[in-house]
C-alpha positions as CSV (number, residue, x, y, z in Angstrom):
1,X,10.8,-20.6,7.6
2,X,7.8,-22.5,8.8
3,X,4.3,-21.1,8.3
4,X,0.7,-22.3,8.6
5,X,-1.8,-21.5,5.8
6,X,-5.5,-21.6,6.4
7,X,-7.6,-21.3,3.2
8,X,-6.7,-23.1,0.0
9,X,-8.8,-21.3,-2.5
10,X,-7.2,-19.6,-5.5
11,X,-5.1,-17.1,-3.5
12,X,-4.2,-19.5,-0.7
13,X,-3.3,-22.3,-3.1
14,X,-1.1,-20.0,-5.1
15,X,0.6,-18.7,-2.0
16,X,1.2,-22.2,-0.6
17,X,2.8,-23.3,-3.9
18,X,5.0,-20.1,-3.9
19,X,6.1,-20.7,-0.3
20,X,6.8,-24.4,-0.9
21,X,8.8,-23.6,-4.1
22,X,10.8,-21.1,-2.0
23,X,11.8,-24.0,0.3
24,X,9.6,-23.0,3.2
25,X,7.8,-25.6,5.3
26,X,4.1,-24.9,4.9
27,X,1.4,-26.6,7.1
28,X,-2.0,-26.3,5.4
29,X,-5.7,-26.7,6.2
30,X,-9.0,-25.6,4.9
31,X,-12.6,-25.6,6.0
32,X,-13.1,-28.4,3.4
33,X,-10.9,-31.4,4.2
34,X,-10.9,-32.7,0.6
35,X,-9.3,-29.4,-0.5
36,X,-6.4,-30.0,1.8
37,X,-5.5,-33.3,0.2
38,X,-5.7,-31.9,-3.4
39,X,-3.6,-28.8,-2.5
40,X,-1.0,-30.9,-0.6
41,X,-0.6,-33.1,-3.7
42,X,-0.4,-30.0,-6.0
43,X,2.1,-28.2,-3.8
44,X,4.1,-31.4,-3.2
45,X,5.8,-30.6,0.0
46,X,3.1,-28.9,2.0
47,X,2.2,-30.7,5.3
48,X,-1.6,-31.4,5.6
49,X,-3.5,-30.7,8.8
50,X,-7.1,-31.9,9.3
51,X,-8.0,-29.1,11.8
52,X,-6.8,-25.8,13.2
53,X,-5.7,-27.6,16.3
54,X,-3.6,-30.0,14.3
55,X,-2.1,-27.1,12.2
56,X,-1.0,-25.3,15.4
57,X,0.5,-28.6,16.8
58,X,2.5,-29.1,13.7
59,X,4.1,-25.7,13.8
60,X,7.2,-25.1,16.0
61,X,7.0,-22.5,18.8
62,X,6.9,-18.9,17.7
63,X,4.1,-19.9,15.3
64,X,3.2,-17.9,12.2
65,X,-0.3,-18.5,10.7
66,X,-1.7,-16.9,7.5
67,X,-5.5,-16.9,7.2
68,X,-6.6,-16.6,3.6
69,X,-10.4,-17.0,3.6
70,X,-13.3,-14.8,2.5
71,X,-14.1,-11.8,4.7
72,X,-17.0,-11.8,7.1
73,X,-18.3,-14.9,8.9
74,X,-15.7,-17.3,7.5
75,X,-12.8,-15.1,8.7
76,X,-14.4,-14.4,12.1
77,X,-15.1,-18.1,12.6
78,X,-11.5,-19.2,11.8
79,X,-10.0,-16.4,14.0
80,X,-12.2,-17.3,16.9
81,X,-11.3,-21.0,16.8
82,X,-7.6,-20.2,16.1
83,X,-7.4,-17.9,19.1
84,X,-8.1,-21.0,21.3
85,X,-5.0,-22.7,20.1
86,X,-2.4,-19.8,19.7
87,X,-0.5,-18.4,22.6
88,X,0.9,-14.9,23.3
89,X,3.7,-13.7,21.0
90,X,2.6,-15.8,18.0
91,X,1.9,-14.1,14.7
92,X,-1.4,-14.1,12.8
93,X,-1.9,-12.6,9.4
94,X,-5.4,-12.4,8.1
95,X,-6.3,-11.4,4.6
96,X,-9.5,-11.5,2.5
97,X,-8.1,-10.3,-0.8
98,X,-9.0,-6.7,-0.3
99,X,-7.2,-5.8,2.9
100,X,-4.9,-7.4,5.4
101,X,-4.4,-7.2,9.1
102,X,-1.6,-8.5,11.3
103,X,-2.1,-9.4,14.9
104,X,0.6,-10.2,17.4
105,X,0.2,-11.1,21.0
106,X,-2.8,-13.4,20.6
107,X,-4.4,-13.9,24.0
């Protein structure tokens, strides 16, 4: 399986490592570029992306993206920008550690 992960804090970093260890291809990015490089090295096997646009480009069609960032403005900002790059029938899973929501049919 191929999945994009946005947000490489404690929860996102652990999930990325778990997915990579499960032999999934994970494309990662974060609001802080230096975090992407550290996490990619730690997870050894994750594919770094410097922006949301690059993350989407590196994922094959029928893209799945998991947003793991704090709730509120950070999540809203990421989702707004990500919507510009995703097409209809692509999956988006957003979580802030307290709740999750899944959106399909981004348009």
